[in-house]
N, CA, C and O of each residue as an XYZ file, in Angstrom:
268
protein
N      -7.393    -41.425    159.118
C      -8.516    -40.602    159.377
C      -7.805    -39.167    158.887
O      -6.705    -38.781    159.282
N      -8.612    -38.508    158.003
C      -8.144    -37.331    157.442
C      -8.720    -35.917    158.360
O      -9.584    -36.002    159.232
N      -8.113    -34.777    157.993
C      -8.464    -33.501    158.708
C      -9.679    -33.103    158.118
O      -9.609    -32.949    156.898
N     -10.833    -32.882    158.671
C     -11.957    -32.319    158.163
C     -12.184    -30.801    158.775
O     -12.063    -30.537    159.971
N     -12.546    -29.814    157.708
C     -12.743    -28.504    158.280
C     -14.063    -28.407    158.833
O     -14.963    -28.980    158.218
N     -14.315    -27.835    159.798
C     -15.663    -27.565    160.436
C     -16.632    -26.866    159.291
O     -16.272    -26.149    158.357
N     -17.931    -27.277    159.633
C     -18.881    -26.694    158.610
C     -19.188    -25.511    159.312
O     -18.887    -25.416    160.502
N     -19.878    -24.398    158.576
C     -20.398    -23.255    158.892
C     -19.480    -22.209    158.316
O     -18.638    -22.453    157.453
N     -19.701    -21.014    158.857
C     -18.907    -19.862    158.430
C     -17.674    -19.670    159.143
O     -17.577    -19.150    160.255
N     -16.724    -20.129    158.426
C     -15.145    -20.056    158.855
C     -14.373    -19.633    158.085
O     -14.686    -19.649    156.895
N     -13.114    -19.114    158.488
C     -11.923    -18.380    157.674
C     -10.682    -19.049    158.085
O     -10.471    -19.266    159.279
N      -9.887    -19.373    157.213
C      -8.610    -19.840    157.901
C      -7.579    -18.338    157.813
O      -7.804    -17.377    157.076
N      -6.606    -18.460    158.632
C      -5.500    -17.446    158.609
C      -4.240    -18.037    158.608
O      -4.054    -19.233    158.836
N      -3.281    -17.143    158.331
C      -1.916    -17.780    158.363
C      -1.176    -17.046    159.568
O      -1.156    -15.822    159.696
N      -0.582    -17.934    160.417
C       0.327    -17.453    161.582
C       1.572    -17.805    161.399
O       1.785    -18.649    160.529
N       2.668    -17.270    162.139
C       3.955    -17.874    161.937
C       4.150    -19.092    162.854
O       3.676    -19.109    163.990
N       4.880    -20.143    162.323
C       5.030    -21.232    163.062
C       5.413    -21.108    164.570
O       5.002    -21.856    165.457
N       6.219    -20.105    164.721
C       6.771    -19.757    166.054
C       5.592    -19.417    166.887
O       5.445    -19.907    168.006
N       4.890    -18.722    166.445
C       3.783    -18.189    167.182
C       2.679    -19.325    167.498
O       1.993    -19.277    168.519
N       2.582    -20.203    166.674
C       1.826    -21.261    166.863
C       2.203    -22.386    167.811
O       1.474    -23.055    168.544
N       3.563    -22.435    167.614
C       4.249    -23.394    168.617
C       4.156    -22.853    169.986
O       3.983    -23.593    170.955
N       4.278    -21.462    170.086
C       4.199    -20.858    171.690
C       2.607    -21.162    172.204
O       2.424    -21.610    173.336
N       1.629    -20.923    171.418
C       0.394    -21.159    171.796
C       0.147    -22.714    172.026
O      -0.535    -23.074    172.985
N       0.643    -23.540    171.237
C       0.675    -24.933    171.688
C       1.254    -25.475    173.002
O       0.846    -26.448    173.637
N       2.372    -24.593    173.315
C       3.159    -25.121    174.651
C       2.158    -24.586    175.821
O       1.929    -25.211    176.857
N       1.569    -23.248    175.457
C       0.911    -22.451    176.382
C      -0.414    -23.232    176.797
O      -0.839    -23.242    177.952
N      -1.003    -23.868    175.755
C      -2.318    -24.757    176.037
C      -1.903    -26.258    176.722
O      -2.684    -26.887    177.436
N      -0.881    -26.600    176.464
C      -0.428    -27.858    177.277
C      -0.188    -27.627    178.641
O      -0.487    -28.444    179.512
N       0.467    -26.286    178.905
C       0.630    -25.948    180.370
C      -0.709    -25.420    181.113
O      -0.811    -25.870    182.254
N      -1.539    -24.739    180.789
C      -2.689    -24.229    181.080
C      -3.910    -25.212    181.094
O      -4.731    -25.273    182.009
N      -3.917    -25.938    180.007
C      -4.929    -26.983    179.943
C      -6.403    -26.376    179.923
O      -7.347    -27.032    180.363
N      -6.550    -25.192    179.435
C      -7.780    -24.554    179.663
C      -8.371    -24.560    178.163
O      -9.598    -24.557    178.061
N      -7.524    -24.568    176.900
C      -8.075    -24.620    175.807
C      -7.814    -26.154    175.127
O      -6.952    -26.982    175.424
N      -8.868    -26.216    174.119
C      -8.891    -27.508    173.490
C      -7.909    -27.767    172.233
O      -7.442    -28.834    171.835
N      -7.729    -26.342    171.690
C      -7.074    -26.265    170.489
C      -6.448    -24.941    170.190
O      -6.801    -23.956    170.839
N      -5.541    -24.850    169.249
C      -4.880    -23.746    168.844
C      -6.179    -22.614    168.256
O      -6.258    -21.429    168.581
N      -7.011    -23.261    167.434
C      -8.153    -22.554    166.876
C      -9.166    -21.938    167.972
O      -9.812    -20.906    167.791
N      -9.201    -22.677    169.058
C     -10.020    -22.228    170.004
C      -9.379    -20.882    170.908
O      -9.996    -19.862    171.214
N      -8.176    -21.168    171.175
C      -7.236    -19.894    171.667
C      -7.227    -18.740    170.994
O      -7.436    -17.634    171.492
N      -6.952    -19.008    169.692
C      -6.811    -17.816    168.634
C      -8.070    -17.318    168.630
O      -8.073    -16.095    168.771
N      -9.355    -17.909    168.499
C     -10.507    -17.340    168.499
C     -10.899    -16.314    169.727
O     -11.338    -15.168    169.634
N     -10.626    -17.020    170.811
C     -10.886    -16.204    171.855
C      -9.987    -15.087    172.129
O     -10.378    -14.097    172.748
N      -8.713    -15.220    171.658
C      -7.751    -13.938    171.613
C      -8.323    -12.960    170.800
O      -8.608    -11.877    171.312
N      -8.554    -13.179    169.527
C      -9.396    -12.359    168.591
C     -10.449    -11.491    169.050
O     -10.543    -10.269    168.939
N     -11.364    -12.472    169.679
C     -12.636    -11.739    170.373
C     -12.374    -10.859    171.391
O     -13.012     -9.809    171.470
N     -11.382    -11.196    172.307
C     -11.083    -10.322    173.390
C     -10.509     -8.822    173.064
O     -10.788     -7.760    173.621
N      -9.499     -9.121    171.837
C      -8.902     -7.976    171.232
C      -9.821     -7.092    170.799
O      -9.852     -5.927    171.194
N     -10.689     -7.623    169.895
C     -11.772     -6.788    169.113
C     -12.671     -5.973    170.110
O     -12.995     -4.799    169.931
N     -13.076     -6.840    171.314
C     -13.869     -6.216    172.315
C     -13.375     -5.254    173.143
O     -14.168     -4.514    173.725
N     -12.082     -5.127    173.310
C     -11.268     -4.306    173.905
C     -10.940     -2.994    172.975
O     -11.010     -1.867    173.464
N     -10.632     -3.179    171.805
C     -10.572     -1.928    170.793
C     -12.043     -1.426    170.756
O     -12.096     -0.201    170.867
N     -13.144     -1.978    170.642
C     -14.548     -1.472    170.374
C     -14.930     -0.654    171.631
O     -15.609      0.356    171.448
N     -14.504     -1.040    173.081
C     -14.646     -0.669    174.086
C     -13.846      0.822    174.228
O     -14.353      1.793    174.789
N     -12.798      0.815    173.749
C     -11.751      2.035    173.514
C     -12.582      2.978    172.869
O     -13.033      3.933    173.501
N     -12.896      2.753    171.336
C     -13.759      3.643    170.434
C     -14.878      4.050    171.095
O     -15.189      5.236    170.984
N     -15.740      3.124    171.945
C     -16.809      3.823    172.414
C     -16.597      4.805    173.537
O     -17.280      5.821    173.669
N     -15.606      4.448    174.347
C     -15.237      5.572    175.152
C     -14.936      6.932    174.945
O     -15.277      7.980    175.493
N     -13.989      6.541    173.728
C     -13.379      7.879    173.032
C     -14.529      8.521    172.443
O     -14.727      9.709    172.694
N     -15.336      7.858    171.665
C     -16.740      8.540    171.024
C     -17.478      9.395    172.056
O     -17.770     10.576    171.863
N     -17.765      8.684    173.200
C     -18.495      9.096    174.339
C     -17.886     10.447    174.825
O     -18.531     11.490    174.931
N     -16.608     10.298    175.098
C     -15.688     11.583    175.493
C     -15.666     12.595    174.513
O     -15.775     13.728    174.982
N     -15.550     12.512    173.212
C     -15.703     13.391    172.185
C     -17.138     14.240    172.156
O     -17.226     15.446    171.929
N     -18.055     13.486    172.391
C     -19.510     14.007    172.255
C     -19.545     15.057    173.470
O     -19.949     16.199    173.248
N     -19.137     14.688    174.711
C     -19.233     15.666    175.782
C     -18.566     17.023    175.375
O     -19.151     18.090    175.562
N     -17.437     16.953    174.865
C     -16.634     18.337    174.420
C     -17.559     19.127    173.355
O     -17.789     20.332    173.464
N     -18.008     18.408    172.430
C     -18.835     19.474    171.150
C     -20.082     19.969    172.087
O     -20.591     20.983    171.610
N     -20.662     19.559    173.202
C     -21.724     20.295    173.882
C     -21.408     21.622    174.293
O     -22.251     22.307    174.872
């Protein structure tokens, strides 16, 4: 049984082994995620959303000062 890459629009990233091992241990403890990939995907999505929200708030605040 070999490893098969999922089909679709996916990209690989390189992570330090220490970080991957930490994520694996976390997954084992919390039993919320099925894989490192699932955890990383959600973590990245949440971080991107947080930064986008910060930018939006900053931009909206900046517009008020220009009026």
